[in-house]
N, C-alpha and C positions, 0 to 999 in steps of 0.2 A: 353683551349681549345683545342681539337685535331685537326689535320693536317685531312690534304686528302692524302690517300693511294695511295703509287706512287707501280709499279713495282716493282722497286726495295726493298722496304718494303721486298715481300715475297721470297718465297725460290725459286730457279730458276727451280727447277722440275714441282713445279708447274703451270698447264693452269689456266688461268684467262681472265675474260676483265673486264673493269672499270671503270664505267659510272656515270660520274662529276653530282652533282645537279643542277636541271635547273636554267637558270639566274644567274648561278657564285655564287651562295647561298656557305655561309660558310659549309662542312658538319659538321651536328649536331650529325647525326645517321650512318648508314652501316646496308645493306640490302643484305645478304648474297646467295644469288642465288644458289638453286641444281636442277640443269635441271633433267632429267626424263631417264629410262634404255633405255640406245641405240643412245641417242641426243647426244648433243655436247654443249659446251658454249654460242655458237652465237645466238640460241632460246631465251634464256634467257634477254642475251645483247641488244636485240631487245626488250622486254617486257617492260626493265626498262628502255628504251628511250621511250616505250606507258608511262608508268605510270606516269613520271614527280613528282615523287615524295619530297616533300618540305622536304630545307635539308637534305637529304639521299643523301649517295654515295650507288649506287649499284657493288656489286661485282659481276660478274656469273664465278662459279667456273666449269672446266670440271671435270670428275668422274677420277679416276686414275687408272681406270683399261680399257683399250682394249678390245671392245666384241672379242672372238673368230673366228673360220674360216672366217675372211675376211670380219663380214659381217658390218662392220663398229660402230660408235659413240663406247660410253663410260660409263661405270657403275662403281654402289656405293660398291657392293659387295664384299667380300672377296674372294667369291668362283663364278664357274659358274655353275648351276646345270639345270636340263630340269623337268618338270611336266611328271610325265608316263599318265596321263589324256588328256593333252592339245596338250603335246608337247612342249607349250613356258616356256621360260625363267623362272626359278624364283626370283622372287624378294626379300626374307629374305634369304641372305645367309651371313649372319654376317657380323660386319661391324666396326672392330675392327681398319682394316687401316682407312675409312674413318675418324671416329672418332678420332684419333690421328692428321689426315690431318687438320678436322676442327676444334677441340677447339684446339690441342698445337701448329700445326703452324699459322693458317690463325689468329684464334682468339686470345691467349693468346700473343702470339711471335710478330706476326704483327701488331695488329689492337689496343694492349691496350697496349704492354711495348714500339713500335717504333713509333706508330699514337696518341696513348694517350685518348681512349675511355677507354671508364666505360661499363661493361658488360651492364648494364640496356639500354646503347643507341645502343646496337648491336643487329638485329633481323635475323630469318634465316625463307627461301622461300622452300621450296622443292616440286616437283610433281613426285609422285609416288614411284623409289625405292629411290629419289632424297628425296622427303616427311619425310622415313623412315629413311635415314641419318640425318636429321635435328631433329627429337625429337630422337636419340639417341645421338650423340652431344649436346643436351638439356639437356638433362639427365642425360650425365657425369658433371654434371656444378653442382656445389655447389650453386653460386652466382645466383640470378634473372637478366636474357638477355629480352632485349626488348619484343621479341616473337618471335613464332612459326605461321606459315603457313604451313599445308600438304593437301596437294591435294589429296587423294587415297594413302599415305602414314600414315599407322600406326604404333605405336610402334614395334619395332621387337621380335621375339619370343625369342631372344637371353637374352634380358632384362628387368625383372622379376620386376612384380609391387609391391610395399610397400604395407601392409596390415595396415597399422595403420595412419592415417592422418598427424603426426607431421614431417612424412620422406616425405611429398611431396613431389615434384620441385614448387616453385612458378611461374614457369616461364607461362604466358597468352597463349593457343593455340587454334590455333581456325583449324576443321578440316573439309573436303569439300571431300563429294563422292555423287554418284548415288542412285537411287530410290531401284537399282537392279545391278546384276554382279558387284559388288562390293567389296573392301576390306576395306571400312567400314563399316563393318555390328556389332550388339549389343556386339559381345563380343569382336572384337579390340578396342568399346568402353567403353568397362568395364573397360579393362587393361588399356586404359587411364585416365580413372577417379580415379583410383588407384595410379596412377604414379602420376598426373598433381592438384593441387589447382583448376584449372583455365581452364574448358576444353569445347570451345562451336562449335557445330556441326552442319553444315549447310546438310541438304537432298536435293537435285537436285531432280526435276520431271523428268527426265529421267534414264537413266539406264546409268552403264558406268562411269568408273573415270579418262575423259578426262579431260583437261582444257579449261578453260570456254569460253562458247561457247555466251555470252551476255552478253549484259552491267548487268541485274538482278543475271546473275551468278558470274558475279565480282566484285556486289556492296555491299556483306558479307566481302569480302578482303579487299578493300579499306574504310570499317567502319572499321574495325578491323585497318590497318596503323593511320587511325585518330585517334582513341585511342591512340592506344600506342607510334607514333612516338613522339619525343621531341622535343621543338620549343627553340629558341636562341631570335627568331625576333623581335627587338624593345631592345634588351636588351646588352648594351655598352660590347663589347670586353673584356676591361681591370674590369669586374665587378667580382665579388671574391664569389664564392657560398657557401653558409651556411651547414653544416650537412655532 
């Protein structure tokens, strides 16, 4: 039986907020939450408290790179570049550093080795550039994770898709985005479907890839969690798991 993660389980340079399961439930699952470009861990820590996912401890992680020029907030990309056409920051700037942080330091060392979680009980939820980091980290795993939610975060261009179905990632993923002005366009979906066996796509009836604005937009995410989260409700603590 895995145990509740503590701040001391993680490397001291990691900035994160740990939100325990509701009603003192045992933490069967872990949801790693990755904010968008220019944000901080606080926004997703607040969301975790609002969602109240059963038997799930949520860990909102702050991006490792502070934004330049005193802009405030943090990023997941390896570099900072600006679009020549719009003047805005590019999302897709390499994810080698965040891959190492999420996959090796958080999932493998802290959650699996120190706290006893299996990969199937670990899920990721990312927004924008955080969604891209979630996708990149998942594709670095050979074993199945519990699932990935990516809002407006496609597969990074630096990660090639598999051309044959035998080597696809078995982790289930749900990707959400706007009907226009979105990074989740047809070529992005094709890229994802070449890399993942199970891709669910939700296209909102509005433009843009912002966070859900209504119960209707949040419902597909909560249904995905209902299907993917594990439960030990009613199972004795000393019961032996077979297989």
